[in-house]
N, C-alpha and C positions, 0 to 999 in steps of 0.2 A: 579351080571348080569343084573339082572332087573333095578337095578337101571340106567347101560348104556346104555340099551336099552330104561327106559322113558325117557332120555335126546335125545337119538336120535330122538324119536318123537315128543321131543318139538322142536326141532330144524326141524324139516318136516313142522311144524307151517307156519317160518316166509315167510314171502311175498307171504301168500298162502289167498285166501279173505275168506276163511271159511274154519270149520273142515273136512266138505265132501272133501274141496280140495286138503286138507294134506293130509289125509289118501288116497287119491290115490297115490299121490307122495307117500308117505312111503310105499305102498303097503298093507294094512291092514285097518280094516272093521274101522267105524266107533265107534262105543263103545270099541272097542280095543285102541284107540285113547282115548277118554274121560276118559278109566279107568289108564293110563299111567299119562295124567293129572293130575288129581284126588288124585294120590299116591304121585305126588311129590309135589305137594299142604299141601298136609296131612304131608309130612314130613319136608317141610322146613315152615309150620306153617304161607304162606302166599297167598295170592293169585295171582297168574300168568297172569289168563285171565278175559275176562271182556265179557261178555255173552248178545246177544241182540235179538232182532226181525231180526237186520239187519247183523247178524253175530259176530265174535269175534274178540279183540283186545289185546293187550299185556299193563297191567298195568305198571307203572313204574318200580316195581319189577321182573315184569315179563322182562321187555326190559335190565335190569341187569344181570339177570340169564342167558337170551337169548346169551349175549358176552360171559357170560362166558362159558356155554355149546358149543357155537362154538371154542373156543379157547382151552379147554380141549380136546374136541373131536377131532379135528386140532393136536394135540399133539399126542393122540393115534395113529391116520393115519399116522403121521410122523413114530412113535416108529416101527408100524408093517412095514412100507415101506422100512424102513431101514434094518429090518429084513429080508423081503422075495424078496427084489431087487427090491422095487417098483421106487427108486431112480435111476437105471439105464436101468429099461423095462416100458415103457406106458402102465398103466392097472388100471382100477375101473373107478369108475365114477369120473365125470369131469362136473359140474355144470357152464354153459355159460349164461353170460346175454348180449342181444344184442336189440338195437333199432327195433322195427318191418317192416320200410321199408326199412331199413340197411341190414338188414338179408336178405330180399325178393330178393335186387337186387345184392347185392354182396357176403352176407356171406354163400346162400346156394350151392352153388357150391364146396363152399370152405370146409364144412362142410361134404358133402359128400367125398370129396377128404380125406378128414384127416382121416374118418372113414376107408375108402379103406386101409390106410397105417399104420393104429396103430390098427384091429382089436379088442384089449382087451380091448378099451375104450371103455366105454358105457357114451354117453354125454344126458346130459340133461339140454335141452336150454330153457332160460326165454326170452320171448318177452313183454319187456315193453319201453314206452317213459316217462321214469325219471332216475333222478340218484340214483344208488342202492348204500344201505350200504352193500358191502361185506362180513364182519363180520358178521354183525347182519341177512342178507339174506341167510347164509352158500355159498356163490357162489367162486369159484374158479377163474375165469376171466370174465371180463368185455370187452366190446366194448362199449367206450365214444365217443359222437360227443360234440365239442364244450370243451372251456376252463375247466381244471379241478380243483376242490376245492383242497382245503387244505388238505394236508393227508398223512399215512403212504404207499399209497401204489407203487405198481412198477409201470412205465407206461412207454412206449414203443410208440413213434412216428410213425403212420403208414402213413399220406396224411391229405389232408385238403380239405375241401370242402367249396362251396359259397351259400349264400342264393340268388338264381337267381329269374329274372323275365321272364318269355318265356308265348308264345301263337302260336298257330297253325299260318301256309303260309298262309291260307285261311282267318282266321281270321283277321288277318295284313293287308290282300290284300284288304279286304272290310271294315276295319275301320279306316285304317292307322296305322302307325307305331310311337308311341311317342316320343318324342326327351326330355323331362327329367319329372321328378318326375309330376310335378301338370300335366302334359297332361292326365294321368292316371284317373282323375276325371270324365273323357269326354267315358269313355272305360268302357266294360263289366267285371267286377272283380270277381275273383273267389276266394273264402275264403275255406280254409281245416278246420281243427280241430279248428280253432282261426278266430276272427273276422279283418276284413283288417284295421291293424295297423302296417303299416308299415316304418317299420326305415329306412331312409338313411342317408348319413355322415352329412347332413347339414340340414335335415328337418324330417318330419313324416308326413304321409301320412294317415287320418284317414278318412275311406270312406264305404258307403252301399254296401255291395258285391250283384252283381246280382245273383249270385247263390251261396250257401254254403253249402258244404258236410260235413258230419261228420267225413269224414276220407281224409287223405291228398292224398291217392289213387283215391277216385270217383272224388277228385278236379282234377289230373292229367288227369286221365279219360278226366273230360267234357271237359277241354282244348284242347286236342288231337282230339277232336270231333268240337272244332271251337267255343267252348261257350264263350271265356275270354281268359284274361290275370290270370297266375297265377305266386305267390310267392313260394317258396321251396328250400329243400335243392339242390344240383346241382347231387349229387350221383342218385337221384330217377327218374329224368326224362335223366339221361346219355341218355340211350338207345334213345329215342326218341328224343334227339338233335342230336346223331348219324344217325338216319334213316333219317331225315327231317322234322318227324311230329311233331315236336315241333320247335322256335326258339328264343334264346336270345336277349333279349332286353334289351336296358338301362343298357350296362355292367358301363359305366363308372361312374354309380349312386351305383355301389354294394358294402356294407359294406365288411372290409376285410374279409381273410377266418376264418374260424374255424378249428381248431385241429383237428385230428382222432386219438384215442390214444388205445392201447388195454393193461391194468391195468391187474394185479392180485396180490395178497394179500402176498403169501410166499415167497418173498425174497430170500434169496441164498437157503432155504431149501426147496425150490418149490420141489417137488413129478415130475419123468419125465412127467408124464401124462400134466401136468400144463406147462412145458418148450418146450413139444415136440408141443403143443396145440398153443403158443404163438411165436414159433417161424416160425412155418409152415404160420401160419395167416400174419405175419409181412412180412416175405418174398412174400406171396402172394398179397397181399393188396398194397405192395410200388410198385407194379409192374404195379397193377391195372389200366385203362385209364381212369378211372370215375374220379381219383385223379391227373388226370396230365392237367385239366383244367386250363386255365389261369385267 
């Protein structure tokens, strides 16, 4: 039993920036987590973690062992689910990964609605803007925006979004509306988390931003206040476009839309909590007006 618990605590490290964060997720003290890792390293006679002043990272052996732990623990969960009826009743912990702004603008009400419908499921939400490794990070379901990398994940497309340019009506009234991408060099440009390096079907615009924000949401807020032109994914500004606070510009120069998928890793053996969450989100998101942008 101790070995099984140590494996569970080791998996809790996946995707966490520090031992302290992993201990909070696992609901144990830091020393308890460290003792579990030490027992595993002594038993296996290999180092699983590299420790430094900047935190911890997995060794090559640690990455391989983590993948095996995730697979073995999932098999145990599946066996218990089969015995206690979790394949016919949604219950237990569900670990979900979502882009931060996607969660804020689309997923937050869906999560609340799902929890109301399935009160025996406990959601653990992870918010990051990268493509996760569901197996290594111990995740059950993920919402991914963009083309999917080749993998064994089960994916269901729920819609598509575009990278669009927009500005406030007041700004456009004062500065004029650009007619082609080159015109943007004469405008106040707002950069989000990355510099202005905007791709168009037959061109790339590299320019210095008049305003740089450390977050996309900060850049959106600035655009609403008339600070300039922003480029972002359409779902993040859907409400502002509908209310008239922002106006879409240069739609004829947009890149092809990006797909949005709900993915999971359990396939036909998925527990009811995974299947219920995926089905619930697929229905809700396919009907969401943020995906109806032409």
